[in-house]
C-alpha positions as CSV (number, residue, x, y, z in Angstrom):
1,X,-14.7,-10.6,13.0
2,X,-11.6,-9.1,14.6
3,X,-9.9,-12.6,14.5
4,X,-10.8,-12.8,10.8
5,X,-9.2,-9.4,10.1
6,X,-6.0,-10.4,11.9
7,X,-5.9,-13.7,10.0
8,X,-6.3,-11.9,6.7
9,X,-3.4,-9.5,7.5
10,X,-1.1,-12.3,8.7
11,X,-1.8,-14.5,5.7
12,X,-1.2,-11.6,3.3
13,X,2.1,-10.8,5.1
14,X,3.2,-14.4,5.0
15,X,2.2,-14.7,1.3
16,X,4.3,-11.6,0.5
17,X,7.4,-13.0,2.4
18,X,7.0,-16.3,0.5
19,X,7.3,-14.3,-2.8
20,X,10.5,-12.6,-1.8
21,X,14.1,-13.7,-2.5
22,X,15.6,-10.9,-0.4
23,X,17.4,-11.0,2.9
24,X,16.0,-11.1,6.4
25,X,15.7,-7.3,6.9
26,X,13.5,-7.0,3.8
27,X,11.5,-10.0,4.9
28,X,10.9,-8.4,8.3
29,X,10.1,-5.2,6.6
30,X,7.6,-6.9,4.4
31,X,5.8,-8.5,7.4
32,X,5.9,-5.3,9.4
33,X,4.7,-3.3,6.5
34,X,1.9,-5.8,5.8
35,X,0.7,-5.7,9.5
36,X,0.9,-1.9,9.7
37,X,-0.8,-1.6,6.3
38,X,-3.5,-4.0,7.4
39,X,-4.1,-2.0,10.6
40,X,-4.3,1.2,8.7
41,X,-6.6,-0.3,6.0
42,X,-8.9,-1.7,8.6
43,X,-9.8,1.8,9.6
44,X,-11.6,2.3,6.3
45,X,-15.0,0.9,5.4
46,X,-17.4,-1.2,7.4
47,X,-18.3,-4.9,7.4
48,X,-16.8,-6.8,4.5
49,X,-15.5,-3.5,3.1
50,X,-13.4,-3.1,6.2
51,X,-11.9,-6.6,5.8
52,X,-11.1,-5.8,2.1
53,X,-9.5,-2.5,3.1
54,X,-7.4,-4.3,5.7
55,X,-6.3,-6.8,3.1
56,X,-5.5,-4.1,0.6
57,X,-3.6,-2.2,3.3
58,X,-1.6,-5.3,4.1
59,X,-0.6,-5.7,0.5
60,X,0.3,-2.1,0.0
61,X,2.1,-2.0,3.4
62,X,4.0,-5.2,2.4
63,X,5.1,-3.7,-0.9
64,X,6.4,-0.6,0.9
65,X,7.9,-2.7,3.7
66,X,9.8,-4.9,1.2
67,X,11.1,-2.0,-0.8
68,X,12.5,0.1,2.0
69,X,12.8,-2.2,5.0
70,X,12.0,-0.7,8.3
71,X,12.7,2.9,7.4
72,X,9.1,4.2,7.5
73,X,7.2,4.6,10.8
74,X,3.5,4.1,11.2
75,X,2.5,7.7,10.3
76,X,4.7,7.5,7.2
77,X,2.9,4.4,6.1
78,X,-0.5,6.0,6.8
79,X,0.4,9.1,4.8
80,X,1.7,7.0,1.9
81,X,-1.4,4.7,1.9
82,X,-3.7,7.7,2.0
83,X,-1.9,9.4,-0.9
84,X,-2.0,6.2,-2.9
85,X,-5.7,5.9,-2.4
86,X,-6.3,9.6,-3.4
87,X,-4.1,9.2,-6.5
88,X,-5.8,6.1,-7.7
89,X,-9.4,7.2,-6.9
90,X,-9.4,10.9,-7.8
91,X,-6.3,12.1,-9.7
92,X,-5.9,12.5,-13.4
93,X,-3.3,10.4,-15.2
94,X,0.2,11.9,-14.6
95,X,-1.0,14.2,-11.8
96,X,1.2,13.6,-8.7
97,X,-0.3,13.3,-5.2
98,X,2.2,14.2,-2.6
99,X,2.5,13.3,1.1
100,X,4.8,14.4,3.9
101,X,5.5,13.4,7.5
102,X,7.0,16.5,9.2
103,X,8.0,14.5,12.2
104,X,10.2,12.0,10.4
105,X,11.1,14.2,7.4
106,X,10.0,11.4,5.0
107,X,7.9,12.3,2.0
108,X,6.8,11.0,-1.3
109,X,4.5,11.1,-4.3
110,X,2.2,8.8,-6.1
111,X,1.7,9.3,-9.9
112,X,-1.2,7.4,-11.3
113,X,-1.4,6.3,-14.9
114,X,-4.4,6.2,-17.2
115,X,-7.4,4.0,-16.2
116,X,-8.3,0.8,-18.0
117,X,-10.5,-2.2,-17.5
118,X,-9.5,-5.8,-16.7
119,X,-12.2,-8.3,-16.1
120,X,-14.8,-5.6,-15.5
121,X,-12.6,-3.9,-12.9
122,X,-11.2,-0.4,-13.2
123,X,-7.4,-0.5,-12.9
124,X,-4.5,1.9,-13.0
125,X,-0.8,1.6,-13.1
126,X,1.1,3.8,-10.6
127,X,4.5,4.9,-9.5
128,X,5.1,5.6,-5.8
129,X,8.3,7.4,-5.0
130,X,9.3,7.6,-1.3
131,X,12.2,9.8,-0.2
132,X,14.2,8.8,2.9
133,X,17.0,11.1,3.8
134,X,16.7,12.6,0.4
135,X,17.2,9.3,-1.5
136,X,14.3,8.1,-3.7
137,X,12.9,4.6,-3.4
138,X,10.5,3.8,-6.3
139,X,7.8,1.2,-6.4
140,X,5.7,0.6,-9.5
141,X,2.6,-1.5,-9.7
142,X,-1.0,-1.9,-10.9
143,X,-4.0,-1.7,-8.7
144,X,-7.7,-2.5,-9.5
145,X,-10.7,-1.0,-7.8
146,X,-12.8,-3.6,-5.9
147,X,-16.6,-3.6,-5.7
148,X,-16.4,-2.1,-2.1
149,X,-14.4,0.9,-3.4
150,X,-10.9,-0.1,-2.2
151,X,-7.9,-0.5,-4.5
152,X,-6.0,-3.8,-4.5
153,X,-2.5,-4.1,-6.0
154,X,-2.5,-6.9,-8.6
155,X,1.3,-7.4,-8.9
């Protein structure tokens, strides 16, 4: 099972790199983010849910990695991932969910949009703003809730 989870994370990271038309730093950031996101995601759920969480974490980590390169450490990524989950799962539309890493000084917020249904799945748009050295980096996307309770970005 562990080999399968690693394969899911690596394939998700490689798939994300294949979709980029950015330079090598961003590509490395995408893979690093995908791996870290996959590791963080694999800490949630059990059985097939744990694999799905690892895959979702890899996709979210890949998005964050591509957007801001290698600027976030593992704790930053964990805080960002947890805030994104809380925003999508529990927050009202427009209500920001903030996160902060006091060690690095990095912080951010996730603002979910209204919920809607696509192919019988609950989905939400979101805006995730991450501040590094006071400068905002913004990622926008859509995520849909999976049957196991995880949220998977669809774009």
